C-alpha positions in Angstrom: -72.7 7.7 -9.1 -75.3 8.1 -7.1 -78.3 10.6 -9.3 -77.9 13.6 -9.1 -80.6 15.5 -11.9 -78.4 19.2 -14.0 -79.1 22.0 -11.5 -78.3 20.1 -8.2 -75.6 18.8 -9.8 -73.6 21.8 -11.2 -74.8 24.0 -7.8 -73.2 21.0 -5.1 -69.9 21.2 -8.3 -70.1 25.3 -7.0 -69.9 24.5 -4.0 -67.7 22.5 -3.6 -64.8 24.6 -5.8 -62.8 21.5 -7.3 -63.7 18.9 -9.3 -61.5 16.6 -6.3 -64.5 17.5 -3.7 -67.3 16.9 -5.5 -66.3 13.8 -6.2 -65.3 13.4 -2.9 -69.1 14.3 -1.8 -70.3 12.1 -4.3 -68.7 9.4 -3.7 -67.2 8.0 -7.0 -63.8 9.2 -8.3 -63.3 12.9 -9.9 -62.9 11.1 -13.4 -66.2 10.3 -12.9 -67.2 13.5 -11.9 -65.1 15.0 -15.1 -67.2 13.6 -17.1 -70.8 14.4 -16.2 -70.1 18.0 -16.7 -68.3 17.1 -19.5 -72.0 15.5 -21.0 -73.4 18.6 -19.3 -71.9 21.4 -21.8 -72.7 18.7 -24.7 -76.2 19.1 -23.8 -76.2 22.3 -23.7 -73.7 23.7 -26.5 -71.5 26.1 -24.1 -68.7 24.8 -22.3 -69.4 26.2 -18.5 -66.4 25.8 -17.0 -62.7 26.4 -17.2 -61.1 23.4 -15.0 -57.5 22.6 -13.9 -56.1 20.2 -11.5 -57.0 22.0 -8.5 -59.5 24.0 -8.8 -62.1 25.5 -10.9 -63.5 28.9 -12.2 -66.7 29.9 -14.0 -67.6 30.8 -17.6 -69.8 34.0 -18.3 -72.3 31.5 -19.9 -71.5 29.3 -16.3 -71.9 32.3 -13.7 -75.5 32.1 -16.0 -76.1 28.8 -15.9 -75.2 28.7 -11.9 -77.1 31.6 -10.5 -80.7 29.7 -13.1 -79.2 26.9 -11.7 -79.9 27.5 -8.2 -83.4 28.9 -8.1 -84.1 26.1 -10.2 -82.4 23.2 -7.4 -84.0 25.3 -4.9 -87.7 25.6 -5.9 -87.6 21.7 -6.6 -86.6 21.4 -3.1 -89.3 23.1 -1.4 -91.6 22.1 -3.6 -90.4 18.6 -2.4 -90.1 19.5 1.4 -93.6 21.0 1.0 -95.7 18.0 0.1 -93.3 16.2 2.4 -94.3 17.6 5.2 -98.3 17.1 4.3 -98.1 14.0 5.0 -95.7 14.3 8.2 -91.9 13.2 5.4 -90.0 16.1 6.2 -87.0 14.6 5.4 -83.3 15.7 4.9 -81.1 17.8 7.8 -81.5 21.0 9.2 -78.8 23.0 10.2 -79.0 25.5 14.0 -76.6 27.8 15.4 -78.1 29.4 18.7 -76.4 30.8 21.3 -74.5 28.6 24.8 -76.9 29.4 27.5 -80.3 30.1 25.6 -79.3 27.3 22.7 -79.3 24.4 25.7 -82.3 25.7 27.7 -84.3 26.2 24.9 -83.1 25.2 21.1 -82.3 21.9 22.2 -84.6 20.4 24.5 -87.0 22.3 21.5 -85.7 20.4 18.6 -86.1 17.0 20.9 -89.8 17.2 20.6 -89.2 18.1 16.6 -87.0 15.1 16.1 -90.1 13.4 18.3 -92.5 15.2 15.5 -89.6 14.2 12.4 -87.8 10.9 12.9 -86.3 11.1 10.0 -84.9 14.5 10.1 -81.4 14.8 10.9 -80.3 17.7 12.7 -77.2 19.4 14.1 -77.2 21.7 16.5 -74.0 23.9 16.6 -73.6 26.3 19.3 -70.9 29.1 20.6 -71.5 32.5 21.8 -69.3 34.2 18.3 -71.2 35.6 16.0 -72.7 33.6 12.3 -74.3 34.6 9.7 -75.7 32.0 7.1 -74.0 31.4 4.4 -70.5 31.4 6.2 -71.6 28.7 9.1 -73.3 26.5 5.9 -76.8 26.2 9.1 -80.9 27.2 8.6 -80.6 29.1 10.7 -79.5 31.5 14.2 -80.7 32.2 16.9 -80.2 35.4 17.7 -79.8 37.2 21.1 -79.2 41.3 20.7 -78.9 44.3 17.9 -80.3 42.7 14.8 -77.5 42.4 12.0 -77.4 44.8 9.5 -77.5 41.7 6.4 -80.1 40.0 4.1 -81.3 37.1 6.3 -84.9 37.6 7.3 -85.7 38.8 11.1 -88.1 36.4 12.5 -90.1 38.2 16.0 -88.7 35.2 18.5 -89.3 36.8 22.4 -88.4 40.3 24.2 -85.6 39.8 26.9 -84.9 43.4 28.4 -81.5 43.1 29.7 -80.2 43.4 34.1 -77.6 43.9 36.1 -77.9 42.1 40.0 -76.1 40.5 42.4 -75.9 38.5 44.5 -77.4 39.1 48.2 -74.3 38.2 50.2 -72.1 40.8 47.6 -74.9 43.3 48.3 -74.4 43.1 52.3 -70.6 43.4 51.3 -70.3 45.9 48.7 -73.6 48.0 49.3 -76.1 48.1 47.3 -75.4 50.9 43.9 -78.0 53.6 43.5 -76.9 55.5 40.4 -75.6 54.0 37.4 -72.5 55.8 37.7 -71.7 54.5 41.0 -71.9 51.3 39.3 -67.4 52.6 38.8 -66.8 51.7 42.0 -68.1 48.4 42.1 -66.3 44.8 41.5 -68.4 43.5 38.2 -67.7 39.9 36.5 -68.6 40.1 32.7 -69.8 37.7 29.8 -67.4 38.5 26.4 -69.5 38.0 23.1 -67.9 38.3 19.9 -65.5 41.7 19.9 -68.0 43.7 21.4 -67.3 46.6 23.8 -68.8 44.3 27.0 -67.2 46.8 29.2 -69.7 50.2 28.5 -73.1 50.0 30.2 -75.1 52.5 28.2 -78.2 53.3 30.8 -81.5 55.6 30.4 -83.8 56.5 33.1 -87.5 54.4 33.5 -89.1 57.2 33.5 -89.9 58.4 30.2 -90.2 62.3 31.3 -86.7 62.1 32.9 -84.3 64.7 31.2 -81.3 63.0 31.8 -81.1 61.0 27.9 -78.7 58.9 28.4 -76.1 57.3 31.7 -72.8 55.2 29.7 -70.2 54.1 32.9 -67.5 52.3 31.4 -66.7 48.8 34.1 -63.2 46.9 34.6 -64.2 43.6 35.1 -62.6 41.8 38.2 -63.5 38.8 36.4 -64.4 37.8 33.0 -65.7 34.7 30.9 -67.3 33.9 27.2 -69.3 31.5 29.3 -72.3 33.2 30.7 -72.6 29.8 33.0 -69.2 31.2 34.5 -70.5 34.5 33.9 -73.5 33.2 36.4 -71.9 31.2 38.4 -69.7 33.7 39.9 -72.5 36.3 40.8 -74.4 33.5 42.3 -71.6 33.3 45.1 -71.0 37.0 45.5 -68.0 37.7 43.4 -69.9 41.0 42.2 -72.0 42.4 39.6 -73.5 40.3 36.6 -75.5 42.1 33.2 -77.0 39.1 32.2 -80.4 38.8 29.5 -83.8 38.6 31.3 -84.1 35.0 30.1 -81.0 33.8 32.7 -81.9 36.0 35.5 -85.3 36.6 36.2 -85.4 32.8 38.1 -82.8 33.8 40.4 -84.6 36.8 41.1 -87.4 35.6 41.3 -85.7 33.0 44.1 -84.4 34.9 46.4 -80.0 34.9 44.7 -80.0 37.6 43.0 -81.7 41.2 43.3 -82.5 43.6 40.6 -79.6 46.1 40.8 -80.4 49.6 39.6 -84.3 49.0 38.7 -85.5 52.8 37.5 -82.9 52.1 35.0 -83.2 50.2 31.7 -80.0 49.0 29.8 -80.5 48.4 26.0 -82.8 45.6 25.2 -81.9 42.5 24.1 -84.9 40.5 21.5 -84.1 36.9 20.1 -85.3 36.6 16.7 -84.9 33.9 14.2 -83.2 34.5 11.3 -83.7 33.1 8.3 -82.6 33.1 4.5 -85.4 34.5 2.4 -89.1 33.5 3.3 -89.5 31.8 -0.8 -86.4 30.1 -0.3 -87.0 28.8 3.6 -87.9 25.2 3.1 -90.4 23.1 4.8 -88.4 21.8 7.2 -87.5 25.6 8.4 -90.7 27.1 8.1 -91.4 23.9 10.5 -89.3 24.5 13.2 -89.8 27.9 12.8 -93.6 28.2 13.8 -92.8 25.2 16.3 -90.2 27.9 18.1 -92.7 31.0 17.8 -95.3 28.8 19.0 -93.1 27.5 23.0 -92.8 31.9 23.5 -96.3 32.9 22.8 -98.2 34.2 24.8 -95.3 34.9 26.3 -91.8 33.6 27.1 -91.3 31.5 30.0 -89.7 34.2 31.6 -92.1 36.4 32.0 -94.9 34.3 33.1 
């Protein structure tokens, strides 16, 4: 059997939720896993799990053992990672989740550089615009854009990012420039659908802080919508309508003249970018080192503000 010390073995067994799944993970037979568990219980002198052919459940003693074993396993792994990082021997698997567009443009190239620095790493990058959590997706790090979720995740600020309303010169020539947020209701709009958010409500505040107007909310009726930001941007570039897009994606097209910023005297809620990780004390060296690389990449200012 692949060698695992008792804490690692038991934590893996609990997470796999069945003896058969644990056996597949280890590449051994279910009876071998059962024997290993029985030996562990015999050494401790208590029963840790109640098991059937299909599932396992923890006893009260098992709950306590799992809690302590998980911490021991994490502390041990972190110690080994730290020692290896001092000799550039960062190993193991780094699992990163990022949004589609930002992940392709910035995170994937950063991971390429990171793997060149630590070639013994196995890296898995998942790109999706749906909202996820570290535990649900079994990832080590999430690159999050927008309002931070109310969770136990630790947020490391990565880069500022405003939202911008813009359209192509062809659209502006054909339909004119909206003078106020309310006038957007008379225009064609193209929209990015994200998660289950109400993306048809655009909320504006005056850029001048002394204005008496606190907020103006406008309900948009998109003529085209997609869950892919690249598609929405292409529609805007083709003159199909006005889009609301993150600064990181829109600024380059505005600077080149392919898009025109609209309503410059109004601001939208920011969509700042952050790295979401677990507790600092349980962060592995590979996660910490990649987070450091990303933070350094976007300082002193992100590329879209250079």
